[in-house]
N, C-alpha and C positions, 0 to 999 in steps of 0.2 A: 471381375471374371478371372477364374483361375487359369494360369499358364502352365502347361505341362510340356517340358522339353524331353523328347525321347532320346535316350543316351546310347542306344545300342550300336550305332554305326560309328565305331571307334577302332582304329587299327591297332590300338593297344590290346584289344581282345583277339585271342588267337584265331578264332574262326573268321573274323573279319579280315585280319591280315592275310590269312591263307587265301581268302577269296580275292583279295587285291592282287596278290602274287600271281594267281592263276587267271586274273581278269574274268572272274566268274560273276557275271552280272546277276545271276539268279539269286544268290545269297543276299546281295545288297537290296535287290527288289523285294524279296520276302521280308527282310527286316523293316524296310520302309513301309510296306503295306500293313504288316502286323501292328506297327506302332501307330500308324494313321487310323486304322480300324479300332484300335484300343482307346482312342481319344486324345492322342498327342496334338498339342497346339503347334509345336514346331518339331522338326526332325533335326537333331544335332548331327553335323558332319565333322568328324575329327580324325585327321590323318597326321597329327603332329609327330607321331612316332616314326614316320617315314621322312627322316631328316634329309635324305639325298634326293628324293623325288616327290616331295610333298606337294609342290605346285601342280605337277602333272596328275597326281592322284586326287587332289582336291577337285580339279576340273572333271575328272572321270566320275567321281562319286556324285558330285552335284548334278551332272547331266543324267545319271541313272535315276537318282532320287526324284528329280523334278519330272522325269518322264513317267515314273511309276505312280506318283501321288501328287495331289494339289496342295498338300500341307506345306506351309512355309518352312524355310530352312534356317537353322541356327548355325552360322559359320564359326567353327571353334578352332582357334589356333593362336599362339603367341606371335606368329610370323605374319606381319602385315602384308607381305607379298603373296602369301598363300591365301589370305583373306581376300585380297584384291582379285586374284585369279578366280576364286569361287564366285565372287560378286559379279564379275564381268560376264560370266556365262549364265548367271541366274536370270530366269525370265519372269519370276514372280514380282509382286508389288509390295510384299511384306517380308521383312527379314530381320534377323538378330545377329549381333556379333558377340562372341564370348572369347575375349573380354578385354576391358581396360582396367588398370589398377593405378595406384599412386607411385609405382616403381619408376625410377629414373628412365626416361626415354620412351616408356611404353605408351603413355598417354599421347605424346606428340606424334607417334607413328600411326596410331590407330584412329584418333579422332577425325582426321581428314576423310577416312572411309565412311565413318558414321554420318558425317555431314553430306558427303557426295552422294551416298546411296540411301540416305534417309532411313537408316536402320535403327532398331532398338538396340540397347547396349547393356550387357552384364558388367557390373562394376564390382570388382573384387576389393574387399575392405582390407587392403594391405599396401604397404609402401616399401621403399628400399631398405627399411630397417627389419623387414621380415613379417611373418604372420603374427598379428597381435593376439594377446591372450585375454585382455579384459575388454569389456564393453566400452570403457572410456577410450582405450587405444583405438578401437574400431571406429568410434564416432569421430575421432580426429581425422581419420582418412575419409569417412563419409562426408564430413563438412567440407574438406578440401576438394574432393572430387565434385561434389554438388556445385560449389562455387565456380569451378573451372567449366563444367558443362553448361551452366546457365550463361556464363560469359561467352560461350561458343554457340549459344542459341538453341540448345537442346531442351525440348519440353520435358517436364517432369514425367509425363506418361511414357516416355521412351527409356527411362532409367530403371534398371533392375539391380538393386544392391544385393550382393552376396556376402553375408556376414562371416563366411568361411568356418565350417564345422571342423572341430578337432576331436580326437577320440577321448571319451570319458575314461577309457582304460589307462590313459597316461596323465590326463589332467581332469581331476574329479569334477571341477567346476566348468568344464568346457561347454556342456549343454546349457547351463544356467547363463553363462556369459553371452552365448548366442541369443538366447531368449530375451535377455535384457537389451541387447543391441536391436533386435527386431522391434521391440516395443518402443524404443527411443526413436528409431527411424520413422516408425509409423506416426508417432506423436509430432515429430519435428518437420517431416516432409511427407504429409499424408497423401499427396497426389503422385508420389513415386511408387514403384513396385519393389518387392523383395523376392529373391529367388535363392534356393538352396539345393546343393547336392548333399544328400543325407548319409550316404554309406559310411563316411568317416567316423560318425558318432559311435558306431558299434565295433570299430576295428579292434581285433584281438580278444573279443568276448564271444561266449557261446550264444546260440539263439539270436543271431544278429538281426534277423528279419523282425523279431518282436520289438527290439530296441528302435529300429529304424521307423517302424510303423507308429509306435507310440510317440516318438519324437516329432514325426510329421504332424500329428494332430496337435501337439503342444505348440509348435511353431505357428500353425494356422491361427491359433487364438491370439497370437502376438502381432499379427499383421502380415505374415508371409502369404503371398498369393501366387507363387511360382515354384516349381520343383523340377530339377533335372534328375529324372528317374527312368526306370524301365516301366513304361505304361502297360506292358503286357502282363505285369504282375497283378493279377485280379484282386488279391487280398489288399494290396496297397491302394489300388484305385477304389476299392469298396470303402476303405477307411476314409479316403479323401472325400468321396461323395457324401458319406455319413456325416463327417465333420462339417462339411460345407452347409449341410442342412441345419445342424445344431447351432452354428454360429450366425444363423440368419442370412445366409447368402443363397438360399434356394427358395425362391418365391413360392409360397403355398406348398412347399415340399414336392414340387412337380418332378424334379430330377430324381429325387429319392424314390418316389412312387413308381416312376417310369422304369428305373433300374430294377426295382423289386419285381415288377411285372415281367421283366425280361429274364428273371432268375439270376440276376447279377450277384445277389447276396447269398445264394444257396451254398456257396463254398464255405460259409461260416456256420452253417447248420450242423 
């Protein structure tokens, strides 16, 4: 099953931050509702840019989102205290934390929350040496994190590896290295999941949406089954539905046919 994490409730976005400043619930409610209606599996809540009041804002946002929609929440912060605040007020039974990495100290502060609240977890393929460039370097982090998580009793199905996309405008082989990493994770740890945020791939280039959408389909063929995206972008979601059908993950093409009957693909005509 494909996991779609809706990325729009993020205080680094001007409209969201302004809504937070004004305590305007209507903006947050609308973003949560639109993403849920568009098919998001999780609603990401990220207020990491609010360094002075992140805990308070995390609680405020989580309460609004869970009051508006039943869609599970992805708690997104490098601050374990902010994550805990959000999880403490969350009333749902399914949740995700974004994220753990191999960086010094990060695993140790966040894994207790994963265990206490039985969350799923996004695993960044990086350590204290920085963001890796090659698939080999990424796999070293993958192997280390997988071993730690298994030792802590975390099931494969709760792990979502993020191979970390870099811009092809600055590193020509950036896309290829991610694809190679995706394939190797799928081969070595087939019961885990993979998730990506795709917008970095096109940074600095024209027609960014085209690059993002094509790369999405390419990663799906290598085992990626999760994306942190704007689910209200109909073209992206149409491509994902189409690709799901073509790689054999849509039984008897039911989802494709149903989407077509609803006029979902008319945007491409």
